[in-house]
N, C-alpha and C positions, 0 to 999 in steps of 0.2 A: 033926131031922136037920141036922146041920151039914154043909154042904157044905164040903169043904175046898177053899179057893181057894189055888191055888198062888200064893203070894206071892213076889214077887221082892224081894229086899232092896232097900231104897231106895238104897243106895250103888251098886248095879249100874245102876239107871235113871239115876242122876245121872251115872254114868260114860258111859253111852251118849249122854245129852244133851250133856254136856261134850265128848265126842269129836266129835260131829257139829258142835257150835258151833266147836270148834277147827279141824276140817277145813274148814268153810266160811270161817273166818277165814284159815286158811293158804292156801286157794285164792284168796281175794281178795287176800291179800298177794303171792302168787306171780304172780297176774295183773298186779298193780300193778308189781311188780319187772320182769316181762317187758316191760311197756309202757315203763317207764323205760329198760330196756336197749335196746329198739328205738329209742327217741327218741335215746339217746346214740349208738347206731350211726349213725343218720341224720345227726346233727350232725357226727359224726366224718367221714363220707363227704363231706358238704358242705364241711367245712373242708379236707379233703384235696384236693378238686377245686378249691377256691378257691386253695389254695397252689400247685397245679400250674399253674393259669392265671396266677397272679402270677409264677411262675418263668419261664414261657414269655414273658410280656409283658416282663419285665425283660431277658431275653436278647435279644429283638427290639429293645428300646430301645437296648441297648448296641451292637448291630450297626448300627442306623440312625444312632446318634450319630457313629460313626466315618465312615460314608459321607457324612453331612451335613457334617462338618467338612472332609472331603476335598473335597467339592464347593464349599464356601465358599472354601477356599484357592485352588482352581483358578479360580473365578469372579473372584476379585480379580486373578489373573494374566492371564487371557485378553484383557482390553483392551490390555495392553502388547503381547501377541503380535499382535493385530489391527493396532495402530499400526506395528509393525515391518513387517508385510506391506504395509501401505499405503505406508510410507516407501520400501520397496524398489522400488516401481513408479514413484516420483517422484524418486528419487535422481539427482543431476546427473552425477556421475562414475562410471566403471565400477568403480573401486576401492571406492567407498562402497557401491554397489549390491551388489558381491560380498561385502563385509563383512556387510552386513545379511542377505543371503541365507544366509551361513554361520550367523549367529545364529539365523535362522528354522529352519534344519535342526537345529541343536543343540536348540532349543526343542521342535521336533517329536519328536526322539528322546527327550527328557526326558518328554514327555507319553506317548509310546508305552511307555516303561519303567514309567510309573505306571499303565498299563492304560487310558489315555484314548485314544479314537479320535475323529477328526473325521468328520463326515458332512455331506451336503448339497452335492452336486456338480451342475453343469449337466447336464441330461439325465436325472437321477434322477426317479422318479415321486414326486409330492407326497404326503406322508403327514401329515395334521394332528396326529398324535401325536408327530411329530418336527420338523416344519417350521412356521414362522410365516410365512404368506403375507401380505406387506405390499403387493404389487402383483400385477396380472394383466394379461395381454395376449393378443391373437390373433396367433399366429405360426405360419406353415405349416412352418417348419423343425423344429418339435417336435411330438410326439404330444400326445394329450389328457392334461391334468393333469401335464405334465412341467415340471420346473424349468428356466426359461430364463435366470435370472440369480441368483447368490448374493451377497447383500449382506454376510452375516456367517455363517461356518461354524457348524455346530452341533457340540457335543461331548457324548460320553457315556462313562460308565465302566460296563461291563457293561450292565445294564438301566436304570441310573439316568441320566436326562438331566441333564446339567450346564447346558447352554444349548441352547435351540432354535435351529435354523438360520433366519435371516431370508432369504426368497427371493421371487423373482418367478415366478409360475406362468403357463404358456402354455396357451391353449385350454381354459379352465375350462368344463365342460359346462353 
C-alpha cells in the first residue's frame, strides 16, 4: 500500500522560503532606512537650531556694535565737556564765563538729542551699579548712602552706562 503523500512541488516551497527571506530582508532594509531617516531628521533639526542661534547672535552683535561705537565716541568727547564745566567756574571775566556757559548748554542739548542723559547729583542715593564711590564721609546734612559731592557726572544712553559717576558718599552704613 502506497500511501500517497501529498507532495508539494519543489518550486512552491522555494517560493515560500524565498518570500520569507525577501520579507525579512525587506523588513531589515526598511528598518535601516527608517533609522537613517530619523538620523537625518535629527541632524536637520540640530542644524536648524544652530542656524537660528547663529542668526540671533549675529543680530545681537550688530546691535551691540552700534551701541559700543556710540559709547566710544561719547567717551572721547566727555573729558572736553568736563573741562569746559571746570573752566566756567574759574573764568576771570563775566563775558568769558557766559561764553563757556553757552557752549556747555549747547553741548548738553547735543547730548540730549543723542539720547544721552547725565546722572549723579548731590543728594541722590548711592547705587554701586551707577556710581563709583571714591570717597566717603560722615555728614549729618545727608541721609544714609546719599551722594554728598559729585566729582564727575555719569552718563548713560538707555540702559547702557557710558561713564560711571565719580562721587563722595555720606553716612555709609
